[in-house]
C-alpha positions in Angstrom: -43.4 37.9 112.0 -46.8 37.4 113.6 -48.7 34.1 113.4 -52.1 34.5 111.7 -55.1 34.2 114.0 -56.3 30.9 112.5 -52.8 29.3 112.8 -52.7 30.3 116.5 -56.2 28.8 116.9 -55.2 25.6 115.1 -52.0 25.4 117.2 -54.0 25.9 120.4 -56.4 23.2 119.3 -53.6 20.8 118.5 -52.1 21.4 121.9 -55.5 20.7 123.5 -55.8 17.4 121.6 -52.3 16.5 122.6 -53.1 17.1 126.3 -56.2 15.0 126.0 -54.2 12.2 124.4 -52.1 12.0 127.6 -55.1 10.4 129.4 -56.2 6.9 128.5 -59.7 7.7 127.6 -61.7 10.4 125.8 -63.6 12.6 128.2 -66.4 15.0 127.6 -66.2 17.7 130.3 -68.6 20.1 128.7 -71.8 18.8 130.4 -73.3 17.9 127.0 -72.7 21.3 125.3 -70.3 19.8 122.8 -69.9 16.6 120.8 -69.4 13.5 123.0 -66.7 11.9 120.9 -67.3 8.5 122.7 -70.7 8.2 121.0 -69.4 8.5 117.4 -69.4 5.1 115.6 -67.4 4.0 112.6 -70.4 5.0 110.4 -70.4 8.5 111.7 -67.4 9.7 109.9 -69.4 11.9 107.5 -71.3 13.5 110.5 -67.9 14.1 112.2 -66.4 15.7 109.1 -69.5 17.9 108.7 -69.3 19.1 112.3 -65.5 19.8 112.1 -65.7 21.5 108.7 -68.9 23.5 109.2 -69.2 23.8 112.9 -71.9 22.6 115.2 -73.7 24.5 118.0 -70.9 26.4 119.9 -68.1 24.7 118.1 -66.7 27.0 115.3 -66.1 25.7 111.8 -62.5 24.5 111.2 -62.7 24.6 107.4 -59.5 26.2 106.2 -57.9 26.1 109.7 -57.1 22.4 109.7 -55.9 20.4 106.8 -57.8 17.3 105.8 -54.9 15.1 106.9 -55.1 16.6 110.4 -58.9 16.0 110.6 -58.4 12.4 109.4 -55.7 11.9 112.1 -58.2 13.1 114.8 -60.8 10.7 113.4 -58.3 7.9 113.6 -57.4 8.8 117.2 -61.1 8.8 118.2 -61.7 5.4 116.5 -58.6 3.9 118.2 -59.9 5.0 121.6 -63.6 4.1 121.2 -63.2 0.8 119.3 -60.8 -0.9 121.8 
């Protein structure tokens, strides 16, 4: 049985997030092309959700590829790293 394309993409994304979590800090290595997660503040959750669900610039939309619980877990991880 083949894994659907979106599931493979979500799995690859989850693996990328897990690799990033190994480091102690969030890093933006895209030279400003993507969201700098370190600049998101607690009040930016709606902005974050909009970008994740609908896409932003070169980042594709993840609506339907990630469950809301997964997106909330990513937000909690960002807040835990930025707010310390």
